[in-house]
C-alpha positions, 0 to 999 in steps of 0.5 A: 531786872536789872543789869546782870548777865540773864540766859537772854543776855548769853544768847544769840539773836537767833535763839532769841529770835526763834524763842520769840517766834515760839511764844508768838505761837502761843494762844493768848500770850502774844498779842498784849505781849508782842504789842509791848515788844513793838512799842519798846522797840520803836521808842527812840532807843529803844527805852520808855518809862515803866508808868508809859508802858502801864498806861498802855498796857496795864500792870507789866507783869501781868501780860508783858511780863508773862511774855517775857518769862515765856521767852526766857523759858524757851532760852532754857531760864528756870524761874526767869525774872517778870521783865527778862527781855529789858534793863531797867534804871532810874532817871535823875528824877527817880523815874523807872525807865525800861530799855530792851536789852541790846541782845533782843533789839539786834534779834529783832533787827536781824531777823526783821520779824514784820509786826 
C-alpha cells in the first residue's frame, strides 16, 4: 500500500482494463472484488475509509485484496501488494483512507465498463 510507483501506476489504461477483464472472467474472484472496485469508483473522489469498505465487504485483504493482487499479476507483478489498485493514506483523525489509483480510474473511464 502507499503511494510508491507500482506496476499498476506504470501500466497504461488499456493494459489495466484488459487485466480487469481477465480477472473478472475467473470464477470465485469476480463478485466481491468487483463490487468493492465499483463502490470505490463511484465514491466521491474515488475515496472511502477502510472501515466503510470492510463493513460492506469484510476484511479487504481477503476478497478485494485477492482481486487487486490478481489484476496486478495480470499486469506482470510478482508478489504484488494486497491492495495494489488503491493508494492508502490517513486523514487528520488517523483514519485509513483508500483511494483508487488514478491509472485505475482512467482505465475504467476510458474503457466504459458496464456494471
